[in-house]
NUROVEX-276494 format. One record per atom (N, C-alpha, C): chain; atom name; x, y, z. Coordinates in steps of 0.05 Angstrom, whole numbers. Layout:
# NUROVEX-276494
SITE / chain / atom / xx / yy / zz
SITE / A / CA / X / Y / Z
...
***
This chain:
# NUROVEX-276494
SITE / chain / atom / xx / yy / zz
SITE / A / N / -549 / 327 / 174
SITE / A / CA / -545 / 338 / 201
SITE / A / C / -571 / 351 / 211
SITE / A / N / -576 / 347 / 235
SITE / A / CA / -599 / 359 / 248
SITE / A / C / -590 / 372 / 274
SITE / A / N / -599 / 397 / 278
SITE / A / CA / -592 / 410 / 303
SITE / A / C / -615 / 409 / 323
SITE / A / N / -609 / 399 / 347
SITE / A / CA / -630 / 397 / 367
SITE / A / C / -634 / 423 / 382
SITE / A / N / -655 / 425 / 397
SITE / A / CA / -661 / 449 / 412
SITE / A / C / -641 / 455 / 433
SITE / A / N / -628 / 435 / 444
SITE / A / CA / -608 / 439 / 465
SITE / A / C / -580 / 447 / 453
SITE / A / N / -578 / 449 / 427
SITE / A / CA / -553 / 457 / 415
SITE / A / C / -535 / 434 / 405
SITE / A / N / -543 / 409 / 412
SITE / A / CA / -528 / 387 / 403
SITE / A / C / -534 / 381 / 373
SITE / A / N / -517 / 366 / 360
SITE / A / CA / -521 / 360 / 332
SITE / A / C / -524 / 329 / 329
SITE / A / N / -539 / 321 / 309
SITE / A / CA / -543 / 293 / 303
SITE / A / C / -536 / 289 / 274
SITE / A / N / -519 / 270 / 268
SITE / A / CA / -509 / 266 / 241
SITE / A / C / -517 / 238 / 231
SITE / A / N / -523 / 236 / 206
SITE / A / CA / -528 / 211 / 192
SITE / A / C / -502 / 205 / 177
SITE / A / N / -489 / 183 / 183
SITE / A / CA / -464 / 175 / 170
SITE / A / C / -469 / 148 / 156
SITE / A / N / -464 / 147 / 130
SITE / A / CA / -467 / 121 / 116
SITE / A / C / -449 / 100 / 128
SITE / A / N / -459 / 76 / 129
SITE / A / CA / -444 / 53 / 142
SITE / A / C / -418 / 48 / 127
SITE / A / N / -417 / 53 / 101
SITE / A / CA / -393 / 49 / 86
SITE / A / C / -370 / 68 / 93
SITE / A / N / -376 / 89 / 108
SITE / A / CA / -356 / 109 / 117
SITE / A / C / -342 / 99 / 142
SITE / A / N / -353 / 79 / 155
SITE / A / CA / -342 / 70 / 181
SITE / A / C / -326 / 45 / 177
SITE / A / N / -302 / 45 / 188
SITE / A / CA / -285 / 21 / 187
SITE / A / C / -272 / 17 / 214
SITE / A / N / -276 / -7 / 224
SITE / A / CA / -264 / -15 / 250
SITE / A / C / -245 / -38 / 245
SITE / A / N / -220 / -34 / 252
SITE / A / CA / -201 / -55 / 248
SITE / A / C / -184 / -57 / 274
SITE / A / N / -183 / -81 / 285
SITE / A / CA / -168 / -85 / 310
SITE / A / C / -138 / -83 / 304
SITE / A / N / -122 / -77 / 324
SITE / A / CA / -93 / -76 / 319
SITE / A / C / -82 / -103 / 311
SITE / A / N / -62 / -103 / 293
SITE / A / CA / -50 / -127 / 283
SITE / A / C / -33 / -139 / 305
SITE / A / N / -34 / -166 / 308
SITE / A / CA / -17 / -180 / 327
SITE / A / C / 6 / -191 / 312
SITE / A / N / 30 / -180 / 317
SITE / A / CA / 54 / -190 / 303
SITE / A / C / 75 / -196 / 324
SITE / A / N / 92 / -215 / 317
SITE / A / CA / 114 / -222 / 336
SITE / A / C / 136 / -201 / 334
SITE / A / N / 154 / -202 / 353
SITE / A / CA / 176 / -184 / 354
SITE / A / C / 194 / -187 / 329
SITE / A / N / 197 / -212 / 320
SITE / A / CA / 214 / -216 / 295
SITE / A / C / 200 / -203 / 271
SITE / A / N / 174 / -206 / 269
SITE / A / CA / 159 / -194 / 246
SITE / A / C / 161 / -164 / 247
SITE / A / N / 160 / -153 / 271
SITE / A / CA / 161 / -123 / 275
SITE / A / C / 189 / -113 / 266
SITE / A / N / 210 / -128 / 275
SITE / A / CA / 237 / -120 / 268
SITE / A / C / 242 / -122 / 238
SITE / A / N / 232 / -144 / 225
SITE / A / CA / 235 / -148 / 196
SITE / A / C / 221 / -126 / 181
SITE / A / N / 197 / -118 / 190
SITE / A / CA / 182 / -97 / 176
SITE / A / C / 197 / -70 / 179
SITE / A / N / 209 / -65 / 202
SITE / A / CA / 224 / -41 / 207
SITE / A / C / 249 / -40 / 188
SITE / A / N / 262 / -63 / 185
SITE / A / CA / 286 / -64 / 168
SITE / A / C / 278 / -60 / 139
SITE / A / N / 256 / -72 / 130
SITE / A / CA / 246 / -67 / 103
SITE / A / C / 240 / -38 / 98
SITE / A / N / 227 / -25 / 118
SITE / A / CA / 221 / 4 / 115
SITE / A / C / 246 / 20 / 114
SITE / A / N / 266 / 15 / 131
SITE / A / CA / 291 / 30 / 130
SITE / A / C / 305 / 26 / 103
SITE / A / N / 306 / 2 / 93
SITE / A / CA / 318 / -3 / 67
SITE / A / C / 304 / 12 / 45
SITE / A / N / 277 / 11 / 45
SITE / A / CA / 262 / 26 / 25
SITE / A / C / 267 / 56 / 27
SITE / A / N / 269 / 66 / 51
SITE / A / CA / 274 / 95 / 56
SITE / A / C / 301 / 103 / 45
SITE / A / N / 321 / 86 / 51
SITE / A / CA / 348 / 92 / 41
SITE / A / C / 349 / 92 / 10
SITE / A / N / 336 / 73 / -2
SITE / A / CA / 335 / 72 / -31
SITE / A / C / 320 / 96 / -43
SITE / A / N / 299 / 105 / -29
SITE / A / CA / 284 / 128 / -39
SITE / A / C / 301 / 154 / -36
SITE / A / N / 316 / 156 / -14
SITE / A / CA / 333 / 180 / -10
SITE / A / C / 355 / 181 / -32
SITE / A / N / 363 / 159 / -42
SITE / A / CA / 385 / 158 / -62
SITE / A / C / 375 / 167 / -90
SITE / A / N / 349 / 168 / -94
SITE / A / CA / 339 / 176 / -120
SITE / A / C / 339 / 207 / -122
SITE / A / N / 349 / 217 / -145
SITE / A / CA / 350 / 246 / -149
SITE / A / C / 326 / 253 / -167
SITE / A / N / 307 / 267 / -156
SITE / A / CA / 282 / 273 / -171
SITE / A / C / 286 / 298 / -189
SITE / A / N / 308 / 313 / -187
SITE / A / CA / 312 / 337 / -203
SITE / A / C / 321 / 330 / -231
SITE / A / N / 331 / 306 / -236
SITE / A / CA / 341 / 299 / -262
SITE / A / C / 319 / 292 / -281
***
């Protein structure tokens, strides 16, 4: 980090810290199927009793 005379800051960030990924393009059927899988997984997880 370097502070400039005007009060702004300049940072050096390693390139490996930066990740750019565009939004995934999925069809409506794929989106609904993924939502159903998530709901099923969530219901199964809620059924597990962690106190035992």
